[in-house]
C-alpha angles and dihedrals in degrees: 000000000000120000128196102236100184095048139085112267099171089250141054104280110140111102137202087242091059094049088048091052093053092048093049093046094050099037100032140253098290143073125273142173110223119234098249138096114000092329090230092300113191127223124187106222103177140336090291106025139070134175123223115206130218125289151127127248139177116215118185088334094312114125111220122186128195108193098177132031116267130208120221131196118232112199108244117261126239125245111259097014135093130216143180118216122181128214110215141175104233125207116204133183110194138172117334087017095282114164129207142161135214144169112252137180109223108205118222128209118273115234139169086227133052112324123229131207117262118248118267134201106265103172106119117233083225086064094043102273117155099196124034134169127212108197116225107167141007109219108201115203121196107186108314093334124104110219130208108303112241114220110231099182136087121230112224110225115223125254089256090067090047090052091049091049091055098045113098117234119196132206139144145227124208117249112236114239091023142079092225133087136230116233119235125199123187123195110176107317096335120096125190127194127204139161141146104210144154122244118231099193139033127243121179128205095332116176124203093331117169116239128200095233115095133199106245124246114273091037100059121113129255121269094255094050142038139222115256122195123181127202129189138156128215096263094051092229090112112058126148145148129222116205122197129194131207093263088057096251116139137203128196129221125182145031130300134173135209118268094009116137110231134193114217127193139165146149134201146154124259129213 
């Protein structure tokens, strides 16, 4: 039987299960730290104590809030042995269906070899699980020394970031040997370039020649890639490539002739 959840029914009727189902349906069937407060930032205080900062998370649709930092005790390590502990947010449904959440250190097994992570509770509350662990950090111990904590969670970006990533931003770069410009459109980190222009000067079989024109900031390629724009005309006599680097500088390769109509296209990833 259907039920109107967000409506007045004359009695208390909206349940935590319904709220969790809505959260999971909107945010996804996974676990996320939200992009607010300290995002559960960890600080190693001593050889057996860490502090977890403030934050908000959603685990299997359950919203958990930490309004003040919390200290957690890590069991001391042993000389000559290594161990992986996990800091988790543990959901529990107890007697009378009372639900709760707490931060817990799950102790791993000491070994003289390569340590492995301890087992966690993985049956989702959405599937009837009464105990569920969302992993936040791996705490590596080498002897009695706590190593650098390893984050194990994803930070869910807000809808405003999604909106920004889907909003087209336009720009332009002047075409060398022409008085026209190439149109640039960025959506998220993807830039496309397109133009149909006329060349005003010849260039013949140039190879990796630096040009004065530069790609504007915000449209430049990431450091591990480069912008590539190709230009051709219908006859094939004009054919060239423009390559751009992360600092905006461009080089030209190919051949172009005055008064030829040239189609230009390209696509690359920005920082």
